[in-house]
Backbone bond lengths (Angstrom), bond angles and torsions (degrees), N, CA, C in turn:
res aa  C-N    CA-C-N  psi(-1)  N-CA   C-N-CA  omega(-1)  CA-C   N-CA-C  phi
1 X - - - 1.444 - - 1.531 108.65 -
2 X 1.316 117.14 93.97 1.461 122.84 -179.90 1.520 111.99 -109.10
3 X 1.299 117.42 34.64 1.458 121.02 -179.95 1.517 109.66 -80.76
4 X 1.328 116.06 125.34 1.461 120.56 178.76 1.520 109.21 -109.09
5 X 1.307 115.43 137.09 1.451 121.13 175.45 1.522 108.14 -97.83
6 X 1.312 116.38 126.16 1.456 120.95 178.95 1.523 108.40 -97.34
7 X 1.319 115.46 121.37 1.458 121.35 178.16 1.526 107.26 -107.23
8 X 1.338 117.26 115.76 1.466 118.85 -178.41 1.525 111.39 -68.43
9 X 1.321 115.92 144.21 1.454 120.96 177.59 1.522 109.57 -77.42
10 X 1.314 115.86 147.11 1.460 121.23 177.09 1.520 109.19 -74.77
11 X 1.300 116.76 135.31 1.458 121.40 178.51 1.521 109.39 -122.85
12 X 1.325 116.42 104.56 1.462 120.68 179.29 1.520 111.02 -62.59
13 X 1.323 117.29 -34.20 1.466 119.28 -179.17 1.524 111.32 -66.54
14 X 1.327 117.83 -33.85 1.462 119.76 177.13 1.523 111.23 -73.18
15 X 1.313 116.88 -41.04 1.462 121.17 -178.67 1.525 110.76 -69.40
16 X 1.325 116.90 -43.45 1.460 121.38 -175.90 1.520 113.33 -93.67
17 X 1.308 117.69 2.68 1.452 121.16 -176.65 1.514 114.19 -60.46
18 X 1.314 117.34 -25.32 1.462 120.02 -177.95 1.529 113.06 -87.39
19 X 1.336 117.42 -2.25 1.460 121.57 179.89 1.523 110.02 -109.36
20 X 1.309 116.05 137.88 1.457 120.30 174.52 1.524 107.51 -95.40
21 X 1.326 115.99 96.12 1.458 121.29 -175.67 1.526 113.20 -84.98
22 X 1.323 117.93 -11.39 1.464 121.24 -175.92 1.529 113.06 -57.26
23 X 1.345 119.95 -46.43 1.475 118.55 -179.70 1.530 113.04 -63.39
24 X 1.317 116.72 -37.67 1.468 120.41 179.60 1.523 109.97 -67.08
25 X 1.327 116.62 -46.90 1.464 120.08 179.24 1.525 111.11 -61.97
26 X 1.319 116.86 -40.26 1.463 120.17 179.29 1.522 111.17 -64.31
27 X 1.337 116.73 -39.47 1.467 121.30 178.51 1.532 110.60 -62.10
28 X 1.336 116.94 -42.31 1.466 120.81 178.72 1.524 110.10 -66.05
29 X 1.323 116.99 -45.14 1.465 120.13 179.91 1.523 111.38 -62.85
30 X 1.319 117.09 -41.17 1.467 120.83 -179.94 1.525 112.27 -66.87
31 X 1.332 117.20 -29.46 1.466 120.55 -177.75 1.527 112.52 -79.90
32 X 1.345 117.16 -18.25 1.470 122.71 -175.17 1.527 112.32 59.19
33 X 1.323 117.55 21.86 1.468 122.34 177.96 1.523 108.51 -111.69
34 X 1.320 115.28 85.85 1.460 119.88 -177.28 1.523 111.75 -85.57
35 X 1.328 116.18 -21.46 1.460 121.15 175.75 1.523 107.85 -131.91
36 X 1.303 115.95 145.99 1.460 123.08 177.25 1.528 113.61 58.79
37 X 1.307 117.35 22.77 1.457 120.63 178.69 1.517 112.13 -90.67
38 X 1.326 115.16 178.82 1.460 122.00 -178.58 1.526 111.38 -60.54
39 X 1.323 117.29 -41.24 1.465 120.94 -178.59 1.528 111.37 -65.54
40 X 1.332 116.94 -38.69 1.467 120.88 179.33 1.525 110.01 -66.03
41 X 1.320 116.07 -45.40 1.466 120.48 178.79 1.524 110.63 -60.24
42 X 1.319 116.44 -43.96 1.463 120.62 179.44 1.526 110.78 -63.45
43 X 1.341 117.28 -42.71 1.463 120.72 177.98 1.527 110.77 -60.52
44 X 1.335 117.01 -47.22 1.463 120.64 -178.62 1.527 111.38 -60.55
45 X 1.324 117.17 -42.15 1.465 120.74 179.56 1.527 111.36 -65.94
46 X 1.324 116.68 -45.24 1.464 120.28 -179.30 1.523 111.66 -67.57
47 X 1.336 117.24 -38.64 1.461 120.01 179.94 1.523 110.85 -69.00
48 X 1.330 117.22 -38.39 1.470 120.70 176.45 1.523 109.96 -61.62
49 X 1.316 116.41 -44.54 1.466 120.65 178.98 1.535 110.19 -63.43
50 X 1.325 116.93 -43.15 1.468 122.45 -179.31 1.530 111.47 -61.72
51 X 1.338 116.36 -39.82 1.467 120.20 -177.73 1.523 113.04 -89.31
52 X 1.338 117.20 -5.57 1.453 120.46 176.51 1.516 114.67 77.40
53 X 1.328 116.21 27.82 1.463 120.14 177.80 1.523 108.99 -115.40
54 X 1.331 115.30 165.62 1.460 119.31 -176.69 1.528 112.57 -77.80
55 X 1.342 116.99 -36.24 1.463 120.84 -175.58 1.525 110.83 -134.90
56 X 1.314 115.09 156.43 1.460 122.63 174.57 1.525 107.18 -141.60
57 X 1.320 116.78 135.19 1.463 121.64 176.93 1.519 107.20 -122.90
58 X 1.320 116.82 117.80 1.457 119.79 177.63 1.524 109.20 -85.88
59 X 1.329 115.55 147.40 1.461 121.68 -179.90 1.522 108.97 -132.08
60 X 1.319 115.92 166.61 1.459 120.94 -176.00 1.524 113.03 -83.04
61 X 1.334 117.16 -25.70 1.461 118.71 -175.52 1.527 110.88 -161.30
62 X 1.312 115.55 174.66 1.454 121.37 -178.24 1.517 113.83 -65.07
63 X 1.332 117.22 -32.44 1.469 119.87 178.39 1.520 110.80 -63.53
64 X 1.327 116.82 -42.01 1.463 119.89 177.20 1.524 111.00 -65.07
65 X 1.325 116.90 -38.49 1.466 120.35 178.59 1.526 110.60 -62.29
66 X 1.331 116.67 -43.01 1.465 120.21 178.34 1.524 111.30 -65.88
67 X 1.313 116.72 -36.37 1.466 121.08 -179.32 1.529 111.65 -63.20
68 X 1.335 117.28 -40.43 1.465 118.81 -177.20 1.527 112.93 -89.39
69 X 1.333 116.87 -8.35 1.479 120.08 -178.12 1.515 111.86 -70.36
């Protein structure tokens, strides 16, 4: 049994290639609000709506996600 399963690697550049993220990133950098800013609040609200849940809390890394889980 020499059957190999090929799992394609995720490519963020291919997935995000159709979005121009530069203006959004520049707006965040210019605001100096990297946490708890307007953009974060807007992202959390839109992502909650997209996933069909009432609330969304963004975190900086997987350790923080595990801590609040």
